[in-house]
C-alpha positions as CSV (number, residue, x, y, z in Angstrom):
1,X,-54.0,84.7,45.2
2,X,-53.7,81.3,47.0
3,X,-52.9,78.0,45.2
4,X,-56.5,76.9,45.0
5,X,-57.6,80.1,43.3
6,X,-54.7,79.8,40.9
7,X,-55.7,76.3,39.9
8,X,-59.3,77.3,39.4
9,X,-58.2,80.1,37.1
10,X,-56.0,77.8,35.1
11,X,-58.6,75.1,34.9
12,X,-61.3,77.6,33.6
13,X,-58.9,79.0,31.1
14,X,-57.7,75.7,29.6
15,X,-61.3,74.3,29.6
16,X,-62.1,77.0,27.0
17,X,-58.8,76.4,25.1
18,X,-59.6,72.6,25.1
19,X,-63.2,73.2,23.9
20,X,-62.1,75.3,20.9
21,X,-59.3,72.8,20.1
22,X,-61.7,69.9,20.0
23,X,-64.0,71.8,17.7
24,X,-61.2,72.6,15.4
25,X,-60.0,68.9,15.5
26,X,-63.5,67.8,14.6
27,X,-63.2,69.9,11.4
28,X,-59.8,68.7,10.5
29,X,-60.3,65.0,11.3
30,X,-58.2,62.5,13.2
31,X,-54.5,62.9,13.9
32,X,-52.1,61.0,11.7
33,X,-49.7,58.5,13.4
34,X,-46.9,61.0,13.0
35,X,-48.9,63.8,14.7
36,X,-49.7,61.4,17.6
37,X,-46.1,60.6,18.0
38,X,-45.3,64.3,18.1
39,X,-48.0,65.0,20.7
40,X,-46.5,62.2,22.8
41,X,-43.1,63.8,22.5
42,X,-44.6,67.2,23.5
43,X,-46.1,65.6,26.6
44,X,-42.7,64.1,27.6
45,X,-41.1,67.5,27.0
46,X,-43.6,69.2,29.3
47,X,-43.0,66.6,32.0
48,X,-39.5,68.0,32.6
49,X,-38.7,70.0,35.8
50,X,-40.5,73.3,35.7
51,X,-37.5,75.6,35.5
52,X,-35.8,73.2,33.0
53,X,-38.8,73.2,30.8
54,X,-39.2,76.9,30.5
55,X,-35.4,77.3,30.2
56,X,-35.5,75.0,27.1
57,X,-38.4,76.9,25.6
58,X,-36.6,80.2,26.0
59,X,-37.7,83.4,27.8
60,X,-39.8,84.8,24.9
61,X,-42.1,81.8,24.9
62,X,-42.4,81.7,28.7
63,X,-43.3,85.4,28.6
64,X,-45.9,84.9,25.9
65,X,-47.6,82.0,27.7
66,X,-47.6,83.9,31.0
67,X,-49.1,87.1,29.5
68,X,-51.6,85.2,27.4
69,X,-52.9,83.4,30.5
70,X,-53.0,86.6,32.6
71,X,-54.9,88.5,29.9
72,X,-57.5,85.7,29.4
73,X,-58.0,85.0,33.1
74,X,-57.8,88.5,34.5
75,X,-54.8,87.7,36.8
76,X,-52.6,90.7,37.2
77,X,-49.3,90.2,35.4
78,X,-47.3,92.0,38.1
79,X,-46.6,89.2,40.6
80,X,-43.7,88.2,42.9
81,X,-41.2,86.0,41.2
82,X,-42.3,83.0,43.3
83,X,-45.9,83.5,42.2
84,X,-44.8,83.8,38.6
85,X,-43.0,80.5,38.7
86,X,-46.1,78.9,40.3
87,X,-48.3,80.3,37.5
88,X,-45.8,78.9,34.9
89,X,-45.8,75.6,36.7
90,X,-49.6,75.3,36.5
91,X,-49.6,76.4,32.8
92,X,-47.0,73.6,32.1
93,X,-49.1,71.0,33.9
94,X,-52.3,72.2,32.2
95,X,-50.7,71.8,28.7
96,X,-49.9,68.2,29.7
97,X,-53.6,67.6,30.5
98,X,-54.6,69.5,27.3
99,X,-52.6,67.2,25.1
100,X,-53.7,64.0,26.9
101,X,-57.3,65.1,26.5
102,X,-56.8,65.8,22.8
103,X,-55.3,62.3,22.3
104,X,-58.3,60.9,24.2
105,X,-60.7,63.0,22.0
106,X,-58.9,61.6,18.9
107,X,-60.3,58.2,19.9
108,X,-63.8,59.4,19.1
109,X,-62.9,59.3,15.4
110,X,-62.3,55.5,15.6
111,X,-66.0,54.5,15.9
112,X,-69.5,56.0,15.8
113,X,-71.3,56.5,19.1
114,X,-75.1,56.7,18.4
115,X,-75.9,57.3,22.0
116,X,-74.8,60.9,21.7
117,X,-75.1,63.6,19.1
118,X,-72.2,64.1,16.6
119,X,-69.4,66.2,17.9
120,X,-69.1,68.3,14.7
121,X,-70.1,71.9,15.7
122,X,-72.9,73.6,13.8
123,X,-70.7,76.7,13.4
124,X,-67.1,77.5,13.5
125,X,-65.7,78.5,17.0
126,X,-65.2,82.1,17.7
127,X,-61.4,81.7,17.5
128,X,-61.5,80.2,14.0
129,X,-60.1,82.6,11.4
130,X,-62.5,84.0,8.8
131,X,-62.3,82.4,5.5
132,X,-61.1,85.6,4.0
133,X,-58.1,85.6,6.4
134,X,-56.9,82.1,5.7
135,X,-54.5,81.1,3.0
136,X,-56.2,78.5,0.8
137,X,-54.4,75.2,0.4
138,X,-53.0,74.9,-3.1
139,X,-55.1,72.4,-5.1
140,X,-53.2,69.5,-6.5
141,X,-53.1,69.4,-10.2
142,X,-55.1,66.7,-11.8
143,X,-52.7,64.0,-12.9
144,X,-52.6,63.2,-16.6
145,X,-54.4,60.1,-17.8
146,X,-51.1,58.4,-18.4
147,X,-48.5,59.0,-15.7
148,X,-45.1,59.7,-17.2
149,X,-43.4,59.2,-13.9
150,X,-44.3,57.8,-10.4
151,X,-46.0,59.8,-7.8
152,X,-43.7,61.5,-5.4
153,X,-44.9,59.4,-2.5
154,X,-44.1,56.2,-4.4
155,X,-40.7,57.4,-5.6
156,X,-39.7,58.5,-2.1
157,X,-40.8,55.2,-0.7
158,X,-38.4,53.5,-3.2
159,X,-35.6,55.9,-2.3
160,X,-36.1,55.3,1.4
161,X,-36.2,51.5,1.0
162,X,-32.9,51.6,-1.0
163,X,-31.2,53.9,1.6
164,X,-32.3,51.6,4.4
165,X,-31.2,48.4,2.6
166,X,-27.8,49.8,2.0
167,X,-27.5,51.5,5.4
168,X,-27.0,55.0,3.9
169,X,-29.4,56.8,6.2
170,X,-29.5,56.9,10.0
171,X,-32.8,56.9,11.9
172,X,-32.4,60.7,12.3
173,X,-31.8,61.2,8.6
174,X,-34.8,59.0,7.6
175,X,-37.0,61.1,9.8
176,X,-35.6,64.3,8.4
177,X,-36.3,63.2,4.8
178,X,-39.8,62.0,5.7
179,X,-40.7,65.2,7.4
180,X,-39.6,67.6,4.6
181,X,-41.0,65.3,1.8
182,X,-44.2,65.0,3.7
183,X,-44.5,68.8,4.1
184,X,-43.9,69.3,0.4
185,X,-46.6,66.8,-0.5
186,X,-48.9,68.5,2.0
187,X,-48.3,71.9,0.4
188,X,-48.1,71.0,-3.3
189,X,-50.0,67.8,-3.5
190,X,-48.8,64.2,-4.3
191,X,-48.3,64.3,-8.1
192,X,-46.0,62.6,-10.6
193,X,-42.5,63.8,-10.1
194,X,-42.2,65.2,-13.7
195,X,-45.4,67.2,-13.1
196,X,-43.7,69.6,-10.6
197,X,-41.9,72.7,-11.8
198,X,-40.1,75.7,-10.4
199,X,-43.3,77.4,-9.3
200,X,-43.9,74.5,-6.9
201,X,-40.5,74.7,-5.5
202,X,-40.8,78.5,-5.2
203,X,-44.2,78.2,-3.4
204,X,-42.6,75.6,-1.0
205,X,-39.7,78.0,-0.3
206,X,-42.0,80.9,0.4
207,X,-44.1,78.7,2.8
208,X,-40.9,77.7,4.6
209,X,-39.9,81.3,5.1
210,X,-43.2,81.9,7.0
211,X,-43.4,78.5,8.8
212,X,-43.0,78.7,12.6
213,X,-39.9,77.1,14.1
214,X,-40.6,74.0,16.3
215,X,-44.2,74.0,15.1
216,X,-44.7,70.4,16.1
217,X,-43.7,71.1,19.7
218,X,-45.4,74.4,20.4
219,X,-48.9,74.0,21.9
220,X,-50.3,76.8,19.6
221,X,-49.3,75.0,16.4
222,X,-48.9,71.3,17.1
223,X,-51.1,69.2,14.9
224,X,-52.1,72.1,12.7
225,X,-51.8,71.9,8.9
226,X,-48.8,73.8,7.7
227,X,-50.7,76.8,6.2
228,X,-52.9,77.1,9.3
229,X,-49.7,77.0,11.5
230,X,-48.3,79.8,9.3
231,X,-51.4,82.0,10.0
232,X,-51.2,81.2,13.7
233,X,-47.5,82.1,13.8
234,X,-48.3,85.5,12.1
235,X,-51.0,86.2,14.6
236,X,-48.8,85.4,17.6
237,X,-45.6,86.7,16.1
238,X,-43.8,83.3,16.6
239,X,-40.3,82.9,15.4
240,X,-39.9,81.3,12.0
241,X,-37.4,78.9,10.4
242,X,-33.8,80.0,10.1
243,X,-32.2,80.3,6.6
244,X,-30.1,77.3,7.4
245,X,-33.1,75.1,8.1
246,X,-34.9,76.4,5.0
247,X,-31.9,75.5,2.8
248,X,-31.6,72.1,4.5
249,X,-35.3,71.4,3.6
250,X,-34.7,72.4,0.0
251,X,-31.5,70.3,-0.1
252,X,-33.4,67.2,1.1
253,X,-35.9,67.6,-1.8
254,X,-33.1,68.4,-4.2
255,X,-31.3,65.1,-3.3
256,X,-34.5,63.1,-3.9
257,X,-34.9,64.8,-7.3
258,X,-31.2,64.0,-8.2
259,X,-31.8,60.4,-7.3
260,X,-35.0,60.4,-9.5
261,X,-33.0,61.8,-12.4
262,X,-30.7,58.8,-12.2
263,X,-33.5,56.2,-12.0
264,X,-36.0,57.5,-14.6
265,X,-35.7,57.4,-18.3
266,X,-36.8,61.0,-18.6
267,X,-34.7,63.9,-17.4
268,X,-35.7,65.3,-14.0
269,X,-34.8,68.9,-13.7
270,X,-33.3,70.3,-10.5
271,X,-36.1,72.7,-9.4
272,X,-34.9,73.1,-5.7
273,X,-31.2,74.1,-6.1
274,X,-32.0,77.5,-7.6
275,X,-34.4,78.3,-4.7
276,X,-31.7,78.2,-2.0
277,X,-31.3,81.4,0.0
278,X,-27.9,83.0,0.4
279,X,-26.9,82.2,3.9
280,X,-24.3,84.4,5.6
281,X,-24.4,82.2,8.7
282,X,-21.3,80.0,8.0
283,X,-20.1,77.5,10.7
284,X,-18.3,80.2,12.6
285,X,-21.4,82.5,12.6
286,X,-23.7,79.6,13.8
287,X,-21.4,78.7,16.8
288,X,-19.1,80.9,18.8
289,X,-16.1,79.6,20.7
290,X,-16.4,79.8,24.4
291,X,-14.9,83.0,25.8
292,X,-12.4,82.8,28.7
293,X,-15.2,84.1,31.1
294,X,-17.5,81.3,29.9
295,X,-14.8,78.6,30.3
296,X,-14.0,79.9,33.8
297,X,-17.7,79.8,34.7
298,X,-18.1,76.2,33.4
299,X,-15.0,74.7,35.0
300,X,-15.3,76.6,38.3
301,X,-19.0,75.5,38.6
302,X,-20.3,72.9,41.1
303,X,-19.9,70.1,38.5
304,X,-16.1,70.4,39.1
305,X,-16.0,71.8,42.7
306,X,-18.6,69.7,44.3
307,X,-22.4,69.8,43.9
308,X,-25.4,69.1,46.1
309,X,-26.4,65.9,44.3
310,X,-26.6,64.3,40.9
311,X,-30.0,65.9,40.4
312,X,-29.0,69.3,41.7
313,X,-25.7,69.7,39.8
314,X,-25.8,73.5,39.7
315,X,-26.0,73.8,43.5
316,X,-22.7,73.7,45.5
317,X,-22.2,70.7,47.9
318,X,-20.1,67.7,48.6
319,X,-21.1,65.3,45.8
320,X,-18.2,64.4,43.5
321,X,-19.3,63.7,39.9
322,X,-15.9,62.7,38.5
323,X,-17.3,59.2,37.5
324,X,-19.9,60.6,35.2
325,X,-20.3,61.7,31.6
326,X,-21.5,65.1,32.8
327,X,-18.0,65.6,34.2
328,X,-15.8,64.2,31.5
329,X,-17.5,65.3,28.3
330,X,-16.8,69.1,28.7
331,X,-13.2,68.3,29.6
332,X,-12.8,66.0,26.5
333,X,-14.5,68.6,24.3
334,X,-12.0,71.2,25.6
335,X,-8.9,69.2,25.0
336,X,-9.8,67.2,21.9
337,X,-12.3,69.3,19.9
338,X,-14.2,66.1,19.1
339,X,-17.9,66.2,18.3
340,X,-20.2,65.4,21.1
341,X,-21.5,62.1,19.6
342,X,-18.0,61.0,18.9
343,X,-17.2,61.2,22.6
344,X,-20.5,59.8,23.8
345,X,-20.2,56.6,21.8
346,X,-16.6,55.8,22.8
347,X,-16.0,52.2,23.8
348,X,-13.2,51.3,26.3
349,X,-11.3,49.7,23.4
350,X,-11.2,53.1,21.7
351,X,-8.9,54.4,24.4
352,X,-5.6,53.0,23.5
353,X,-1.8,53.7,23.3
354,X,0.9,53.3,20.8
355,X,4.6,53.7,21.6
356,X,3.7,55.2,25.0
357,X,1.4,57.8,23.5
358,X,-2.2,57.6,24.8
359,X,-4.9,58.1,22.2
360,X,-8.5,58.0,21.3
361,X,-9.7,56.2,18.2
362,X,-12.6,58.0,16.6
363,X,-14.2,55.6,14.1
364,X,-17.3,53.8,13.0
365,X,-17.4,50.4,14.6
366,X,-20.5,48.9,16.2
367,X,-23.8,49.6,14.5
368,X,-24.4,52.4,17.0
369,X,-21.1,54.1,16.4
370,X,-21.2,56.9,13.7
371,X,-18.6,59.4,12.6
372,X,-19.6,62.4,10.4
373,X,-18.7,61.6,6.7
374,X,-17.3,58.3,8.0
375,X,-13.9,59.9,8.5
376,X,-12.0,57.8,11.2
377,X,-9.1,59.4,12.9
378,X,-6.7,59.2,15.9
379,X,-6.6,62.0,18.5
380,X,-3.7,61.9,21.0
381,X,-4.9,62.4,24.6
382,X,-3.6,65.8,26.0
383,X,-1.4,65.6,29.1
384,X,-3.9,67.6,31.0
385,X,-6.6,64.9,30.6
386,X,-4.0,62.4,31.8
387,X,-3.3,64.5,34.9
388,X,-7.0,64.8,35.6
389,X,-7.3,61.0,35.6
390,X,-9.2,60.2,32.4
391,X,-7.1,57.1,31.8
392,X,-7.7,55.9,35.4
393,X,-11.4,56.5,34.9
394,X,-11.4,54.4,31.6
395,X,-9.4,51.6,33.4
396,X,-12.0,51.6,36.2
397,X,-14.7,51.0,33.5
398,X,-12.7,48.1,32.1
399,X,-12.1,46.6,35.6
400,X,-15.9,46.2,36.2
401,X,-16.4,44.7,32.7
402,X,-18.0,47.7,31.0
403,X,-17.6,47.9,27.2
404,X,-18.4,51.6,26.9
405,X,-16.7,54.6,28.5
406,X,-20.1,56.2,29.3
407,X,-22.6,53.3,29.5
408,X,-25.3,55.5,31.0
409,X,-25.7,57.3,27.6
410,X,-28.2,55.3,25.7
411,X,-29.0,55.5,21.9
412,X,-31.8,58.0,21.4
413,X,-34.7,57.9,19.1
414,X,-32.6,59.3,16.2
415,X,-29.8,56.7,16.6
416,X,-27.3,58.8,18.5
417,X,-25.8,58.5,22.0
418,X,-25.5,62.2,22.3
419,X,-29.2,63.2,22.3
420,X,-29.7,63.4,26.1
421,X,-26.1,64.6,26.7
422,X,-26.6,67.6,24.4
423,X,-29.8,68.6,26.3
424,X,-28.2,68.2,29.7
425,X,-25.2,70.3,28.8
426,X,-27.2,73.1,27.3
427,X,-29.5,73.2,30.4
428,X,-26.5,73.2,32.7
429,X,-24.6,76.0,31.1
430,X,-27.8,78.0,30.9
431,X,-28.4,77.4,34.6
432,X,-24.9,78.7,35.6
433,X,-25.1,81.7,33.4
434,X,-22.6,80.5,30.7
435,X,-25.1,80.1,27.8
436,X,-25.4,82.5,24.9
437,X,-27.5,82.1,21.7
438,X,-24.5,80.9,19.7
439,X,-22.8,78.7,22.3
440,X,-23.4,74.9,22.8
441,X,-21.3,71.9,23.2
442,X,-20.2,72.3,19.6
443,X,-18.4,75.6,20.7
444,X,-15.7,73.4,22.2
445,X,-14.7,72.5,18.6
446,X,-14.2,76.2,17.8
447,X,-12.4,76.8,21.1
448,X,-10.0,73.9,20.3
449,X,-9.4,75.1,16.7
450,X,-8.6,78.6,18.0
451,X,-6.3,77.1,20.6
452,X,-4.4,75.1,17.9
453,X,-4.2,78.3,15.8
454,X,-2.8,80.3,18.7
455,X,-0.3,77.6,19.5
456,X,1.1,77.7,15.9
457,X,-0.2,74.2,15.0
458,X,0.0,73.6,11.2
459,X,-3.5,74.2,9.7
460,X,-3.5,70.8,8.0
461,X,-2.7,69.1,11.4
462,X,-5.4,71.2,13.0
463,X,-8.0,69.9,10.4
464,X,-6.8,66.3,10.8
465,X,-7.2,66.4,14.6
466,X,-10.8,67.7,14.1
467,X,-11.7,65.3,11.4
468,X,-12.1,68.0,8.7
469,X,-11.4,67.3,5.1
470,X,-8.2,69.0,4.0
471,X,-8.8,72.0,1.7
472,X,-7.1,73.1,-1.5
473,X,-4.0,71.2,-2.9
474,X,-3.4,69.6,0.5
475,X,-6.6,67.6,0.1
476,X,-5.8,66.5,-3.5
477,X,-2.3,65.1,-2.9
478,X,-0.8,62.6,-0.4
479,X,-2.6,60.1,1.8
480,X,-3.5,62.6,4.5
481,X,-1.8,60.3,7.1
482,X,0.3,62.0,9.8
483,X,2.6,60.0,12.2
484,X,1.2,59.8,15.7
485,X,4.2,61.5,17.3
486,X,3.6,64.5,15.1
487,X,0.0,64.7,16.1
488,X,1.0,64.3,19.8
489,X,3.5,67.1,19.5
490,X,0.8,69.4,18.1
491,X,-1.7,68.4,20.8
492,X,0.9,69.1,23.6
493,X,1.2,72.7,22.2
494,X,-2.4,73.4,22.9
495,X,-3.1,75.6,26.0
496,X,-6.1,77.6,27.1
497,X,-4.7,80.9,28.2
498,X,-6.2,82.4,31.4
499,X,-7.9,79.1,32.3
500,X,-6.5,77.0,35.2
501,X,-7.9,73.6,36.1
502,X,-5.5,73.1,39.0
503,X,-8.4,73.3,41.4
504,X,-10.0,70.1,39.9
505,X,-9.0,67.0,41.7
506,X,-9.9,64.7,38.9
507,X,-10.4,60.9,39.1
508,X,-8.1,59.4,41.7
């Protein structure tokens, strides 16, 4: 099959997909502003490099898209690897065109065009589920004649306004609360807060259990109402939300209910707390530390031995990247255990020294600098980072007048410097074969904690270096302040057995 034949097959297939999608959109009505933003995000996601995109979406999704297209178009599934990649590339491009066409189609809702017949179909498209197969949307209860409490939408607007005025919520947190509250209102209706009861919270939890993960990014479910997305997910066997995500959603609503209880004269019962699901995935189960094999793969990869170019970082070559965040962030994670955003947001002033001990100040400073729970701390710089030239690199940033250690890392839509860096790192370790389901940049924190434990570092010192709250009696007594020389002594004990970085030249 030549390229022209392939594009014809893809065009014919997606023309039918688009036709049915437009008919379904005509029934549902125009996109909301939030839905339009999500579609724009999906288009940007699909505009990534072909292999990067399918790597992000995971093998199962790529396989499902490939097989679905082949089945519908009659193209044999068994193809050479090069042809399979070409097919996936055309599918990716077609989805971009699909979403752009749907946004254009949405404009037809803005005005009536009497020169053409209405677009509403006379009958439902063949792909539309039968009414007996769909789950009916739960009807909102009729509000009483005299409201005893504000509507949930009104109360949430007041809570959000207070949080923004007092700088309690980051942009990411605002979006999180809006999304889960909006979903609850979509499923249970916008009613007076006191009108909801445990059955509403239970229905919400049950819907969350069946809700597809990433439903606002997947082409099959983007823009669909929640209950329709659930039915689509069942039909396609799409992965659903994790227990942790379900509990987070319940916790967001629980927090709003607790705030309402403090504001209103009537008692507002906690209906969400009892609905949380027992989650055996504690922090250790959610993220694994890197194994010695993974560490060797990462630090013996082209990023540290020379790569083809900045774009082709996984391909060996002569390009030295020791002046980039790609190079330094994994090394800093390995020897400090700091969170990714804590490292990405560092200013050159945060790299300091006291009594000859080099250190990093992790703190909330500028409006863009955030630390989890607001817990500032000092982390001594490990001698290995000094040997590799980290201090020389920071000084070079000072010398050219830069105020941030990694100025190329911009604040993302959610208010964090780490958004792009997190994606870049995950793609990189996946490309070099060092990625597993439970490893990400956060795994460096577990690796560092284990290294401290193996070196005999006092557990309290270990927690202080990582910015954890001290547990038990240690957290109740004393000021929690440890002299810098004691912290430095602990950091110097840390080693990573079986890992050598001697081949890395560092920043000269």
